C-alpha positions in Angstrom: 34.0 86.0 35.3 34.2 83.3 38.3 31.3 81.7 40.2 32.2 83.7 43.4 31.5 87.0 41.5 28.0 85.9 40.5 24.9 86.2 42.5 23.0 83.2 44.2 20.3 83.1 41.5 23.0 83.2 38.8 24.9 80.2 40.5 21.7 78.2 40.7 20.9 79.0 37.1 24.5 77.6 36.2 23.9 74.3 38.4 20.5 74.1 36.6 22.1 74.5 33.0 24.9 72.0 33.9 22.5 69.4 35.1 20.0 70.0 31.9 23.5 69.4 29.9 24.4 66.2 31.6 21.1 64.6 31.8 20.6 62.1 28.8 17.0 63.0 28.2 17.4 66.7 28.2 20.8 67.1 26.7 19.6 67.2 22.9 17.1 70.0 23.8 19.7 71.7 25.8 22.2 71.9 23.0 19.7 72.8 20.6 18.6 75.8 22.7 22.4 76.8 23.1 23.0 76.6 19.4 20.1 79.0 18.8 21.7 81.6 21.3 25.1 80.9 19.9 25.3 79.7 16.4 29.1 80.0 16.3 29.5 77.2 18.9 30.3 74.0 17.1 28.0 71.1 18.6 29.4 67.7 17.2 26.7 65.8 18.9 23.8 67.6 17.0 25.5 67.3 13.8 26.1 63.7 13.7 22.7 63.3 14.8 21.2 65.5 12.0 23.3 63.8 9.5 22.4 60.3 10.7 18.6 61.3 10.6 19.1 62.7 7.1 20.7 59.5 5.8 18.2 57.3 7.5 15.4 59.4 6.1 16.9 59.1 2.4 17.3 55.3 2.9 13.8 54.7 4.1 12.7 57.0 1.2 14.6 54.5 -1.2 13.3 51.5 0.5 9.7 52.7 0.3 10.0 53.5 -3.3 11.5 50.1 -4.0 8.8 48.3 -2.3 6.0 50.4 -4.0 7.7 49.4 -7.6 7.9 45.9 -6.3 4.2 45.6 -5.3 3.6 47.3 -8.8 5.5 44.5 -10.5 3.9 41.8 -8.5 0.3 43.1 -9.3 1.1 43.4 -13.1 2.6 39.9 -13.0 -0.5 38.6 -11.0 -2.9 40.2 -13.7 -0.9 38.8 -16.7 -1.0 35.3 -15.0 -4.8 35.7 -14.5 -5.1 36.7 -18.2 -3.0 33.7 -19.3 -5.1 31.3 -17.4 -8.3 32.7 -19.0 -6.6 31.8 -22.3 -5.2 28.3 -21.2 -8.7 27.2 -20.0 -10.2 28.3 -23.2 -12.6 30.8 -21.4 -11.7 33.5 -24.0 -9.9 33.2 -27.4 -8.3 36.5 -28.0 -6.7 39.5 -26.1 -9.6 41.7 -27.5 -11.9 39.2 -25.5 -9.9 39.8 -22.3 -10.4 43.4 -22.7 -14.2 43.1 -22.9 -14.0 40.6 -19.8 -12.2 43.2 -17.8 -14.6 45.9 -19.0 -17.4 44.0 -18.0 -15.7 43.2 -14.5 -15.5 47.1 -14.0 -19.2 47.6 -15.0 -20.6 44.7 -12.8 -18.1 44.9 -10.1 -17.0 41.4 -10.7 -13.6 40.7 -8.9 -12.9 37.2 -10.3 -11.5 36.9 -14.0 -13.0 33.5 -14.4 -16.3 34.3 -12.9 -16.4 37.5 -15.6 -15.4 35.3 -18.2 -18.3 32.8 -17.6 -20.8 35.8 -17.4 -19.4 37.2 -20.6 -19.6 33.8 -22.5 -23.2 33.6 -21.1 -24.2 36.9 -22.6 -22.7 35.8 -26.0 -24.9 32.7 -26.2 -27.9 33.0 -28.3 -31.4 32.7 -26.5 -33.0 29.3 -26.7 -35.7 29.1 -29.5 -39.3 28.5 -28.4 -40.2 24.9 -29.4 -42.0 24.4 -32.6 -44.9 22.5 -30.8 -46.3 25.7 -29.5 -49.7 26.5 -30.6 -50.2 30.3 -30.4 -53.7 30.1 -31.5 -56.0 28.5 -29.0 -59.1 28.7 -31.1 -57.6 25.9 -33.2 -58.3 23.5 -30.4 -62.1 23.8 -30.9 -64.5 22.6 -33.8 -65.6 26.0 -34.9 -68.2 24.3 -37.3 -70.2 23.2 -34.2 -70.3 26.7 -32.9 -71.4 28.1 -36.4 -74.4 26.0 -36.6 -75.6 26.2 -32.9 -73.6 28.4 -30.7 -75.5 27.5 -27.3 -75.6 24.0 -27.8 -71.8 23.8 -28.8 -70.9 25.8 -25.7 -73.0 23.6 -23.5 -71.2 20.6 -25.0 -67.5 22.0 -24.3 -68.6 22.9 -21.0 -70.2 19.4 -20.2 -66.9 17.9 -21.6 -64.9 20.1 -19.4 -67.0 19.2 -16.3 -66.8 15.7 -17.2 -63.0 15.8 -17.0 -63.1 17.3 -13.6 -65.5 14.7 -12.3 -63.5 11.7 -13.4 -62.0 9.6 -10.4 -58.4 10.9 -9.7 -55.9 8.4 -8.9 -54.0 8.9 -5.7 -50.3 9.7 -5.8 -48.0 7.0 -6.2 -50.5 4.4 -7.9 
């Protein structure tokens, strides 16, 4: 069949098909559509592009997995360095204590190993005992014998003594 035997509309469609096949922005889509209609026609351009895309995707996947492995290795090395620094600085004494510090980090949302180790050491310290000079019984401050003999007079004497202490001239600050 030649172009002379075709109708005007068919000739215009063939011109359009030719233009689509020659335009770089529509050529790939045109070839894919042609391959769908006629699968037996060999299209080397499409095959090369598909192979290249597959190879590129495989290499990108391989690079991404290697990057993930490198990041994981770096994170593990960083963690080991932090643990080693805690032992070198004397903030922890053993691996078991490091595990306790890291457990504390998770529980208290502490992101720094040194801060968590300091907190852990504070928690391990015993509370400072109350000074021995503390007198828990305030009644020992008074001479109770006077209250047994005459309670009203003893109360007046203690009140007068307290009032006298309040009335003493106070020294100004700095003198």
